[in-house]
PyMOL Python script that loads the backbone (N, CA, C, O; Angstrom):
from pymol import cmd

cmd.read_pdbstr("""\
ATOM      1  N   MET A   1      91.014 109.178  89.846  1.00  0.00           N
ATOM      2  CA  MET A   1      90.535 108.563  90.845  1.00  0.00           C
ATOM      3  C   MET A   1      89.337 109.089  91.479  1.00  0.00           C
ATOM      4  O   MET A   1      89.441 109.981  92.322  1.00  0.00           O
ATOM      5  N   SER A   2      88.643 108.796  91.273  1.00  0.00           N
ATOM      6  CA  SER A   2      87.442 109.427  92.351  1.00  0.00           C
ATOM      7  C   SER A   2      87.174 109.207  93.320  1.00  0.00           C
ATOM      8  O   SER A   2      88.109 108.505  93.705  1.00  0.00           O
ATOM      9  N   GLY A   3      86.298 109.328  94.336  1.00  0.00           N
ATOM     10  CA  GLY A   3      86.617 109.370  95.652  1.00  0.00           C
ATOM     11  C   GLY A   3      86.518 108.869  96.432  1.00  0.00           C
ATOM     12  O   GLY A   3      86.769 109.390  97.519  1.00  0.00           O
ATOM     13  N   GLY A   4      86.056 107.441  96.325  1.00  0.00           N
ATOM     14  CA  GLY A   4      85.304 105.763  96.719  1.00  0.00           C
ATOM     15  C   GLY A   4      87.037 105.665  96.967  1.00  0.00           C
ATOM     16  O   GLY A   4      87.573 105.644  98.075  1.00  0.00           O
ATOM     17  N   ASP A   5      87.781 105.609  95.571  1.00  0.00           N
ATOM     18  CA  ASP A   5      89.537 104.374  96.030  1.00  0.00           C
ATOM     19  C   ASP A   5      89.748 105.015  96.538  1.00  0.00           C
ATOM     20  O   ASP A   5      89.466 106.153  96.913  1.00  0.00           O
ATOM     21  N   LYS A   6      90.874 103.601  96.694  1.00  0.00           N
ATOM     22  CA  LYS A   6      91.796 103.366  98.259  1.00  0.00           C
ATOM     23  C   LYS A   6      92.557 103.106  97.143  1.00  0.00           C
ATOM     24  O   LYS A   6      92.312 102.352  96.201  1.00  0.00           O
ATOM     25  N   PRO A   7      93.789 104.025  97.414  1.00  0.00           N
ATOM     26  CA  PRO A   7      96.099 103.413  97.112  1.00  0.00           C
ATOM     27  C   PRO A   7      95.024 102.675  96.844  1.00  0.00           C
ATOM     28  O   PRO A   7      93.807 102.653  97.030  1.00  0.00           O
ATOM     29  N   GLY A   8      96.634 101.560  95.912  1.00  0.00           N
ATOM     30  CA  GLY A   8      97.000 100.343  97.088  1.00  0.00           C
ATOM     31  C   GLY A   8      95.478  99.150  96.791  1.00  0.00           C
ATOM     32  O   GLY A   8      94.284  99.060  96.505  1.00  0.00           O
ATOM     33  N   LEU A   9      96.706  98.463  97.133  1.00  0.00           N
ATOM     34  CA  LEU A   9      95.145  97.027  96.780  1.00  0.00           C
ATOM     35  C   LEU A   9      94.170  95.999  97.782  1.00  0.00           C
ATOM     36  O   LEU A   9      94.228  95.469  98.892  1.00  0.00           O
ATOM     37  N   SER A  10      93.434  96.077  96.849  1.00  0.00           N
ATOM     38  CA  SER A  10      91.881  95.695  97.777  1.00  0.00           C
ATOM     39  C   SER A  10      92.107  95.113  98.858  1.00  0.00           C
ATOM     40  O   SER A  10      93.231  95.096  99.361  1.00  0.00           O
ATOM     41  N   TYR A  11      91.116  94.569  99.363  1.00  0.00           N
ATOM     42  CA  TYR A  11      91.318  92.946 100.491  1.00  0.00           C
ATOM     43  C   TYR A  11      91.248  92.099  99.470  1.00  0.00           C
ATOM     44  O   TYR A  11      92.050  91.206  99.745  1.00  0.00           O
ATOM     45  N   LYS A  12      90.495  91.757  97.937  1.00  0.00           N
ATOM     46  CA  LYS A  12      90.215  90.137  98.202  1.00  0.00           C
ATOM     47  C   LYS A  12      91.744  90.446  96.943  1.00  0.00           C
ATOM     48  O   LYS A  12      92.158  89.313  96.697  1.00  0.00           O
ATOM     49  N   ALA A  13      92.447  91.283  96.310  1.00  0.00           N
ATOM     50  CA  ALA A  13      93.860  91.590  95.840  1.00  0.00           C
ATOM     51  C   ALA A  13      94.709  91.254  97.035  1.00  0.00           C
ATOM     52  O   ALA A  13      95.694  90.564  96.774  1.00  0.00           O
ATOM     53  N   ARG A  14      94.505  91.650  98.487  1.00  0.00           N
ATOM     54  CA  ARG A  14      95.418  91.336  99.134  1.00  0.00           C
ATOM     55  C   ARG A  14      94.844  89.435  99.702  1.00  0.00           C
ATOM     56  O   ARG A  14      95.824  88.772 100.043  1.00  0.00           O
ATOM     57  N   ARG A  15      93.958  88.930  99.765  1.00  0.00           N
ATOM     58  CA  ARG A  15      94.610  88.008 100.466  1.00  0.00           C
ATOM     59  C   ARG A  15      94.344  86.792  99.755  1.00  0.00           C
ATOM     60  O   ARG A  15      93.927  85.790 100.337  1.00  0.00           O
ATOM     61  N   ARG A  16      94.632  86.845  98.157  1.00  0.00           N
ATOM     62  CA  ARG A  16      95.404  86.711  97.012  1.00  0.00           C
ATOM     63  C   ARG A  16      96.404  86.209  97.171  1.00  0.00           C
ATOM     64  O   ARG A  16      96.917  85.092  97.243  1.00  0.00           O
ATOM     65  N   TRP A  17      96.721  87.637  97.240  1.00  0.00           N
ATOM     66  CA  TRP A  17      98.412  87.841  97.963  1.00  0.00           C
ATOM     67  C   TRP A  17      99.031  87.224  98.472  1.00  0.00           C
ATOM     68  O   TRP A  17     100.153  86.766  98.257  1.00  0.00           O
ATOM     69  N   SER A  18      97.776  87.082  99.839  1.00  0.00           N
ATOM     70  CA  SER A  18      98.609  86.756 100.527  1.00  0.00           C
ATOM     71  C   SER A  18      98.708  84.680 100.317  1.00  0.00           C
ATOM     72  O   SER A  18      99.746  84.040 100.146  1.00  0.00           O
ATOM     73  N   LEU A  19      97.884  84.353 100.372  1.00  0.00           N
ATOM     74  CA  LEU A  19      97.912  83.012  99.356  1.00  0.00           C
ATOM     75  C   LEU A  19      98.380  82.104  98.776  1.00  0.00           C
ATOM     76  O   LEU A  19      98.248  80.900  98.999  1.00  0.00           O
ATOM     77  N   VAL A  20      99.564  83.178  97.171  1.00  0.00           N
ATOM     78  CA  VAL A  20      99.789  82.600  97.077  1.00  0.00           C
ATOM     79  C   VAL A  20     101.778  83.096  97.239  1.00  0.00           C
ATOM     80  O   VAL A  20     102.862  82.913  96.686  1.00  0.00           O
ATOM     81  N   LEU A  21     100.975  83.974  98.701  1.00  0.00           N
ATOM     82  CA  LEU A  21     102.591  83.711  99.415  1.00  0.00           C
ATOM     83  C   LEU A  21     102.905  82.739 100.116  1.00  0.00           C
ATOM     84  O   LEU A  21     104.114  82.507 100.121  1.00  0.00           O
ATOM     85  N   LEU A  22     102.355  82.158 100.641  1.00  0.00           N
ATOM     86  CA  LEU A  22     102.538  80.946 101.536  1.00  0.00           C
ATOM     87  C   LEU A  22     102.291  80.103 101.019  1.00  0.00           C
ATOM     88  O   LEU A  22     102.743  79.067 101.506  1.00  0.00           O
ATOM     89  N   LEU A  23     101.578  79.987  99.939  1.00  0.00           N
ATOM     90  CA  LEU A  23     101.344  78.355  99.221  1.00  0.00           C
ATOM     91  C   LEU A  23     102.426  78.669  98.439  1.00  0.00           C
ATOM     92  O   LEU A  23     103.032  77.960  99.242  1.00  0.00           O
ATOM     93  N   VAL A  24     103.424  79.098  97.523  1.00  0.00           N
ATOM     94  CA  VAL A  24     103.985  78.880  96.498  1.00  0.00           C
ATOM     95  C   VAL A  24     105.140  79.767  96.990  1.00  0.00           C
ATOM     96  O   VAL A  24     106.193  79.168  97.207  1.00  0.00           O
ATOM     97  N   GLY A  25     105.123  80.970  97.182  1.00  0.00           N
ATOM     98  CA  GLY A  25     106.967  81.818  98.339  1.00  0.00           C
ATOM     99  C   GLY A  25     107.105  81.444  99.458  1.00  0.00           C
ATOM    100  O   GLY A  25     108.233  81.919  99.586  1.00  0.00           O
ATOM    101  N   LEU A  26     106.872  80.881 100.618  1.00  0.00           N
ATOM    102  CA  LEU A  26     107.445  80.752 101.065  1.00  0.00           C
ATOM    103  C   LEU A  26     107.929  79.605 101.393  1.00  0.00           C
ATOM    104  O   LEU A  26     108.828  79.545 102.233  1.00  0.00           O
ATOM    105  N   PRO A  27     107.298  78.206 100.644  1.00  0.00           N
ATOM    106  CA  PRO A  27     108.043  76.601 101.102  1.00  0.00           C
ATOM    107  C   PRO A  27     109.397  76.491  99.725  1.00  0.00           C
ATOM    108  O   PRO A  27     110.404  75.789  99.813  1.00  0.00           O
ATOM    109  N   ALA A  28     108.888  77.750  98.060  1.00  0.00           N
ATOM    110  CA  ALA A  28     109.788  78.557  97.374  1.00  0.00           C
ATOM    111  C   ALA A  28     111.452  78.459  98.475  1.00  0.00           C
ATOM    112  O   ALA A  28     112.217  77.496  98.424  1.00  0.00           O
ATOM    113  N   TYR A  29     111.562  79.093  98.936  1.00  0.00           N
ATOM    114  CA  TYR A  29     112.386  80.322  99.701  1.00  0.00           C
ATOM    115  C   TYR A  29     112.642  79.289 100.853  1.00  0.00           C
ATOM    116  O   TYR A  29     113.818  79.049 101.128  1.00  0.00           O
ATOM    117  N   ILE A  30     112.213  79.017 101.154  1.00  0.00           N
ATOM    118  CA  ILE A  30     113.142  77.749 102.200  1.00  0.00           C
ATOM    119  C   ILE A  30     113.587  76.601 101.594  1.00  0.00           C
ATOM    120  O   ILE A  30     114.169  75.675 102.159  1.00  0.00           O
ATOM    121  N   VAL A  31     113.211  76.705 100.067  1.00  0.00           N
ATOM    122  CA  VAL A  31     113.637  75.289  99.812  1.00  0.00           C
ATOM    123  C   VAL A  31     115.172  75.822  99.386  1.00  0.00           C
ATOM    124  O   VAL A  31     116.132  75.066  99.531  1.00  0.00           O
ATOM    125  N   ALA A  32     115.380  77.552  98.702  1.00  0.00           N
ATOM    126  CA  ALA A  32     116.832  78.523  98.345  1.00  0.00           C
ATOM    127  C   ALA A  32     117.402  78.505  99.685  1.00  0.00           C
ATOM    128  O   ALA A  32     118.623  78.357  99.631  1.00  0.00           O
ATOM    129  N   VAL A  33     116.921  78.609 100.930  1.00  0.00           N
ATOM    130  CA  VAL A  33     117.147  79.173 101.826  1.00  0.00           C
ATOM    131  C   VAL A  33     118.331  77.602 102.266  1.00  0.00           C
ATOM    132  O   VAL A  33     119.548  77.441 102.169  1.00  0.00           O
ATOM    133  N   VAL A  34     117.447  76.906 102.645  1.00  0.00           N
ATOM    134  CA  VAL A  34     118.029  75.258 102.651  1.00  0.00           C
ATOM    135  C   VAL A  34     119.469  74.971 101.723  1.00  0.00           C
ATOM    136  O   VAL A  34     120.522  74.473 102.122  1.00  0.00           O
ATOM    137  N   THR A  35     119.186  75.374 100.608  1.00  0.00           N
ATOM    138  CA  THR A  35     120.206  74.577  99.714  1.00  0.00           C
ATOM    139  C   THR A  35     121.417  75.899  99.900  1.00  0.00           C
ATOM    140  O   THR A  35     122.601  75.568  99.967  1.00  0.00           O
ATOM    141  N   VAL A  36     121.006  77.496  99.984  1.00  0.00           N
ATOM    142  CA  VAL A  36     122.243  77.197  99.749  1.00  0.00           C
ATOM    143  C   VAL A  36     123.274  77.613 101.056  1.00  0.00           C
ATOM    144  O   VAL A  36     124.430  78.020 100.942  1.00  0.00           O
ATOM    145  N   VAL A  37     122.238  77.310 102.796  1.00  0.00           N
ATOM    146  CA  VAL A  37     123.197  76.891 104.386  1.00  0.00           C
ATOM    147  C   VAL A  37     123.253  76.108 103.458  1.00  0.00           C
ATOM    148  O   VAL A  37     122.807  76.774 102.523  1.00  0.00           O
ATOM    149  N   ASN A  38     123.581  74.819 102.953  1.00  0.00           N
ATOM    150  CA  ASN A  38     123.711  73.021 102.448  1.00  0.00           C
ATOM    151  C   ASN A  38     125.505  73.482 101.287  1.00  0.00           C
ATOM    152  O   ASN A  38     126.327  72.639 100.928  1.00  0.00           O
ATOM    153  N   TRP A  39     125.575  75.052 100.987  1.00  0.00           N
ATOM    154  CA  TRP A  39     126.391  74.663 100.264  1.00  0.00           C
ATOM    155  C   TRP A  39     127.054  75.254 100.722  1.00  0.00           C
ATOM    156  O   TRP A  39     127.334  76.072  99.847  1.00  0.00           O
ATOM    157  N   LEU A  40     127.839  75.596 101.932  1.00  0.00           N
ATOM    158  CA  LEU A  40     127.728  76.686 103.323  1.00  0.00           C
ATOM    159  C   LEU A  40     128.660  74.919 103.559  1.00  0.00           C
ATOM    160  O   LEU A  40     128.231  73.841 103.149  1.00  0.00           O
ATOM    161  N   ASP A  41     130.453  75.243 104.609  1.00  0.00           N
ATOM    162  CA  ASP A  41     130.357  73.609 105.422  1.00  0.00           C
ATOM    163  C   ASP A  41     129.215  74.196 106.528  1.00  0.00           C
ATOM    164  O   ASP A  41     128.778  75.343 106.628  1.00  0.00           O
ATOM    165  N   ARG A  42     128.998  73.386 107.061  1.00  0.00           N
ATOM    166  CA  ARG A  42     128.114  73.370 108.810  1.00  0.00           C
ATOM    167  C   ARG A  42     128.217  73.695 109.808  1.00  0.00           C
ATOM    168  O   ARG A  42     128.599  73.130 110.833  1.00  0.00           O
ATOM    169  N   PRO A  43     127.815  74.836 109.554  1.00  0.00           N
ATOM    170  CA  PRO A  43     128.131  75.482 110.970  1.00  0.00           C
ATOM    171  C   PRO A  43     127.596  74.972 112.477  1.00  0.00           C
ATOM    172  O   PRO A  43     126.587  74.266 112.485  1.00  0.00           O
ATOM    173  N   PRO A  44     128.106  75.237 113.488  1.00  0.00           N
ATOM    174  CA  PRO A  44     127.651  75.279 114.543  1.00  0.00           C
ATOM    175  C   PRO A  44     125.798  74.971 114.891  1.00  0.00           C
ATOM    176  O   PRO A  44     125.036  75.861 114.516  1.00  0.00           O
ATOM    177  N   ILE A  45     125.443  74.246 115.298  1.00  0.00           N
ATOM    178  CA  ILE A  45     123.581  74.271 115.709  1.00  0.00           C
ATOM    179  C   ILE A  45     123.183  75.124 115.488  1.00  0.00           C
ATOM    180  O   ILE A  45     122.290  75.455 114.708  1.00  0.00           O
ATOM    181  N   TRP A  46     124.121  75.911 116.508  1.00  0.00           N
ATOM    182  CA  TRP A  46     123.009  76.823 117.997  1.00  0.00           C
ATOM    183  C   TRP A  46     123.929  77.722 116.453  1.00  0.00           C
ATOM    184  O   TRP A  46     122.898  78.161 115.943  1.00  0.00           O
ATOM    185  N   LEU A  47     124.765  78.088 115.749  1.00  0.00           N
ATOM    186  CA  LEU A  47     123.935  79.421 114.352  1.00  0.00           C
ATOM    187  C   LEU A  47     123.463  79.188 113.414  1.00  0.00           C
ATOM    188  O   LEU A  47     123.250  79.951 112.472  1.00  0.00           O
ATOM    189  N   GLU A  48     123.091  77.510 113.570  1.00  0.00           N
ATOM    190  CA  GLU A  48     122.692  77.570 111.535  1.00  0.00           C
ATOM    191  C   GLU A  48     121.515  77.984 112.929  1.00  0.00           C
ATOM    192  O   GLU A  48     122.160  78.704 113.691  1.00  0.00           O
ATOM    193  N   LEU A  49     120.186  77.795 113.446  1.00  0.00           N
ATOM    194  CA  LEU A  49     119.683  77.556 113.855  1.00  0.00           C
ATOM    195  C   LEU A  49     119.671  79.568 113.952  1.00  0.00           C
ATOM    196  O   LEU A  49     119.210  80.395 113.165  1.00  0.00           O
ATOM    197  N   LEU A  50     120.062  79.655 114.666  1.00  0.00           N
ATOM    198  CA  LEU A  50     119.985  81.440 114.780  1.00  0.00           C
ATOM    199  C   LEU A  50     120.076  82.356 113.102  1.00  0.00           C
ATOM    200  O   LEU A  50     119.590  83.483 113.002  1.00  0.00           O
ATOM    201  N   VAL A  51     120.754  81.665 111.923  1.00  0.00           N
ATOM    202  CA  VAL A  51     120.497  81.877 110.982  1.00  0.00           C
ATOM    203  C   VAL A  51     119.375  81.851 110.232  1.00  0.00           C
ATOM    204  O   VAL A  51     118.939  82.703 109.458  1.00  0.00           O
ATOM    205  N   TYR A  52     118.838  80.518 110.614  1.00  0.00           N
ATOM    206  CA  TYR A  52     116.954  79.621 110.177  1.00  0.00           C
ATOM    207  C   TYR A  52     116.413  80.877 110.403  1.00  0.00           C
ATOM    208  O   TYR A  52     116.177  81.734 109.551  1.00  0.00           O
ATOM    209  N   ILE A  53     116.111  80.979 112.378  1.00  0.00           N
ATOM    210  CA  ILE A  53     115.514  82.264 112.200  1.00  0.00           C
ATOM    211  C   ILE A  53     114.969  83.944 111.651  1.00  0.00           C
ATOM    212  O   ILE A  53     114.072  84.696 111.270  1.00  0.00           O
ATOM    213  N   LEU A  54     116.413  83.707 112.013  1.00  0.00           N
ATOM    214  CA  LEU A  54     116.421  85.673 110.953  1.00  0.00           C
ATOM    215  C   LEU A  54     116.134  85.013 110.091  1.00  0.00           C
ATOM    216  O   LEU A  54     114.961  84.642 110.048  1.00  0.00           O
ATOM    217  N   LEU A  55     116.732  84.734 109.414  1.00  0.00           N
ATOM    218  CA  LEU A  55     116.052  84.120 108.279  1.00  0.00           C
ATOM    219  C   LEU A  55     114.903  83.823 107.617  1.00  0.00           C
ATOM    220  O   LEU A  55     115.016  82.960 106.746  1.00  0.00           O
ATOM    221  N   GLY A  56     114.309  84.086 107.712  1.00  0.00           N
ATOM    222  CA  GLY A  56     112.138  83.057 108.200  1.00  0.00           C
ATOM    223  C   GLY A  56     111.879  84.337 108.670  1.00  0.00           C
ATOM    224  O   GLY A  56     111.247  84.754 107.699  1.00  0.00           O
ATOM    225  N   ILE A  57     111.925  85.913 110.000  1.00  0.00           N
ATOM    226  CA  ILE A  57     111.481  86.448 110.216  1.00  0.00           C
ATOM    227  C   ILE A  57     111.336  87.578 109.089  1.00  0.00           C
ATOM    228  O   ILE A  57     110.357  88.256 108.780  1.00  0.00           O
ATOM    229  N   LEU A  58     113.091  87.542 108.402  1.00  0.00           N
ATOM    230  CA  LEU A  58     113.377  88.843 107.283  1.00  0.00           C
ATOM    231  C   LEU A  58     111.845  88.243 105.212  1.00  0.00           C
ATOM    232  O   LEU A  58     111.511  89.086 104.380  1.00  0.00           O
ATOM    233  N   TRP A  59     111.557  87.221 105.178  1.00  0.00           N
ATOM    234  CA  TRP A  59     111.591  86.970 103.885  1.00  0.00           C
ATOM    235  C   TRP A  59     110.614  87.871 103.822  1.00  0.00           C
ATOM    236  O   TRP A  59     110.585  88.745 102.956  1.00  0.00           O
ATOM    237  N   VAL A  60     109.165  87.645 105.324  1.00  0.00           N
ATOM    238  CA  VAL A  60     108.052  88.583 105.333  1.00  0.00           C
ATOM    239  C   VAL A  60     107.839  89.950 105.845  1.00  0.00           C
ATOM    240  O   VAL A  60     106.926  90.484 106.476  1.00  0.00           O
ATOM    241  N   LEU A  61     108.920  90.328 105.395  1.00  0.00           N
ATOM    242  CA  LEU A  61     109.778  92.278 105.772  1.00  0.00           C
ATOM    243  C   LEU A  61     108.727  93.621 104.922  1.00  0.00           C
ATOM    244  O   LEU A  61     107.999  94.610 105.011  1.00  0.00           O
ATOM    245  N   PRO A  62     109.493  92.510 104.016  1.00  0.00           N
ATOM    246  CA  PRO A  62     108.223  93.543 102.141  1.00  0.00           C
ATOM    247  C   PRO A  62     107.695  93.642 101.870  1.00  0.00           C
ATOM    248  O   PRO A  62     107.161  94.502 101.170  1.00  0.00           O
ATOM    249  N   PHE A  63     107.297  91.909 102.675  1.00  0.00           N
ATOM    250  CA  PHE A  63     105.844  91.445 102.297  1.00  0.00           C
ATOM    251  C   PHE A  63     104.151  91.649 103.252  1.00  0.00           C
ATOM    252  O   PHE A  63     102.958  91.354 103.182  1.00  0.00           O
ATOM    253  N   LYS A  64     105.390  92.528 104.292  1.00  0.00           N
ATOM    254  CA  LYS A  64     104.279  92.911 105.443  1.00  0.00           C
ATOM    255  C   LYS A  64     103.019  93.957 104.937  1.00  0.00           C
ATOM    256  O   LYS A  64     102.307  94.596 105.712  1.00  0.00           O
ATOM    257  N   PHE A  65     102.933  93.969 103.587  1.00  0.00           N
ATOM    258  CA  PHE A  65     101.680  95.204 103.306  1.00  0.00           C
ATOM    259  C   PHE A  65     100.539  94.561 102.493  1.00  0.00           C
ATOM    260  O   PHE A  65      99.565  95.089 101.956  1.00  0.00           O
ATOM    261  N   VAL A  66     100.971  93.140 102.559  1.00  0.00           N
ATOM    262  CA  VAL A  66      99.850  92.808 101.405  1.00  0.00           C
ATOM    263  C   VAL A  66      99.068  91.171 103.059  1.00  0.00           C
ATOM    264  O   VAL A  66      98.016  90.531 103.071  1.00  0.00           O
ATOM    265  N   PHE A  67     100.292  91.177 104.093  1.00  0.00           N
ATOM    266  CA  PHE A  67      99.559  90.406 105.243  1.00  0.00           C
ATOM    267  C   PHE A  67      98.478  91.347 105.798  1.00  0.00           C
ATOM    268  O   PHE A  67      97.323  90.968 105.993  1.00  0.00           O
ATOM    269  N   ARG A  68      98.841  92.388 106.001  1.00  0.00           N
ATOM    270  CA  ARG A  68      98.279  93.713 106.944  1.00  0.00           C
ATOM    271  C   ARG A  68      97.036  93.282 106.253  1.00  0.00           C
ATOM    272  O   ARG A  68      96.761  93.181 105.057  1.00  0.00           O
ATOM    273  N   GLY A  69      95.929  92.909 108.040  1.00  0.00           N
ATOM    274  CA  GLY A  69      94.154  93.582 107.491  1.00  0.00           C
ATOM    275  C   GLY A  69      93.247  92.295 106.626  1.00  0.00           C
ATOM    276  O   GLY A  69      92.098  92.093 106.233  1.00  0.00           O
ATOM    277  N   VAL A  70      94.607  91.596 106.632  1.00  0.00           N
ATOM    278  CA  VAL A  70      94.189  89.631 105.696  1.00  0.00           C
ATOM    279  C   VAL A  70      92.660  89.099 106.356  1.00  0.00           C
ATOM    280  O   VAL A  70      91.576  88.764 105.878  1.00  0.00           O
ATOM    281  N   GLY A  71      93.302  89.241 107.857  1.00  0.00           N
ATOM    282  CA  GLY A  71      93.304  88.098 108.647  1.00  0.00           C
ATOM    283  C   GLY A  71      91.556  89.076 109.395  1.00  0.00           C
ATOM    284  O   GLY A  71      91.358  88.746 110.564  1.00  0.00           O
ATOM    285  N   LYS A  72      91.194  89.418 109.207  1.00  0.00           N
ATOM    286  CA  LYS A  72      90.179  90.521 109.492  1.00  0.00           C
ATOM    287  C   LYS A  72      88.853  90.585 108.235  1.00  0.00           C
ATOM    288  O   LYS A  72      89.139  90.275 107.078  1.00  0.00           O
ATOM    289  N   GLU A  73      87.074  91.117 108.686  1.00  0.00           N
ATOM    290  CA  GLU A  73      86.299  91.072 107.624  1.00  0.00           C
ATOM    291  C   GLU A  73      86.741  92.542 106.347  1.00  0.00           C
ATOM    292  O   GLU A  73      87.450  93.500 106.654  1.00  0.00           O
ATOM    293  N   ASP A  74      86.178  92.356 105.133  1.00  0.00           N
ATOM    294  CA  ASP A  74      86.695  93.139 104.424  1.00  0.00           C
ATOM    295  C   ASP A  74      86.310  94.185 104.748  1.00  0.00           C
ATOM    296  O   ASP A  74      85.359  94.151 105.528  1.00  0.00           O
ATOM    297  N   PRO A  75      86.854  95.640 104.315  1.00  0.00           N
ATOM    298  CA  PRO A  75      86.684  96.592 105.475  1.00  0.00           C
ATOM    299  C   PRO A  75      85.550  97.180 104.372  1.00  0.00           C
ATOM    300  O   PRO A  75      84.456  97.198 104.935  1.00  0.00           O
ATOM    301  N   ASP A  76      85.490  97.497 103.469  1.00  0.00           N
ATOM    302  CA  ASP A  76      84.621  97.600 101.923  1.00  0.00           C
ATOM    303  C   ASP A  76      83.532  96.906 101.763  1.00  0.00           C
ATOM    304  O   ASP A  76      82.677  97.223 100.935  1.00  0.00           O
ATOM    305  N   GLN A  77      83.442  95.913 102.513  1.00  0.00           N
ATOM    306  CA  GLN A  77      81.515  94.373 102.134  1.00  0.00           C
ATOM    307  C   GLN A  77      80.630  95.213 103.431  1.00  0.00           C
ATOM    308  O   GLN A  77      81.032  95.171 104.594  1.00  0.00           O
ATOM    309  N   GLU A  78      79.297  96.013 102.990  1.00  0.00           N
ATOM    310  CA  GLU A  78      78.510  95.617 103.836  1.00  0.00           C
ATOM    311  C   GLU A  78      78.232  95.814 104.487  1.00  0.00           C
ATOM    312  O   GLU A  78      78.432  97.021 104.345  1.00  0.00           O
ATOM    313  N   SER A  79      77.515  95.694 106.015  1.00  0.00           N
ATOM    314  CA  SER A  79      77.713  94.738 107.114  1.00  0.00           C
ATOM    315  C   SER A  79      75.824  94.417 107.160  1.00  0.00           C
ATOM    316  O   SER A  79      75.103  95.055 106.393  1.00  0.00           O
ATOM    317  N   ASP A  80      75.504  93.864 107.682  1.00  0.00           N
ATOM    318  CA  ASP A  80      73.834  93.208 107.115  1.00  0.00           C
ATOM    319  C   ASP A  80      73.213  94.018 109.100  1.00  0.00           C
ATOM    320  O   ASP A  80      72.042  93.924 109.467  1.00  0.00           O
TER     321      ASP A  80
END
""", "prot")
cmd.dss("prot")
cmd.show_as("cartoon", "prot")
cmd.util.cbc("prot")
cmd.orient("prot")
């Protein structure tokens, strides 16, 4: 590696992957979770809501590094 290279994904790559995860991955995950919960006997509404909330938070944990800093300006871009 040269001196200016940073390990990991670039800013542009993280932006692209975050869009893919939000536009493709999240809807696919929602469909999968709803399908699996519907296969089970219907739990009480409070328990079902708790399961959806927990699974809604759980899906993003493996991808935290992708979403980190995506809403900010590109740190590698030179400012004028």
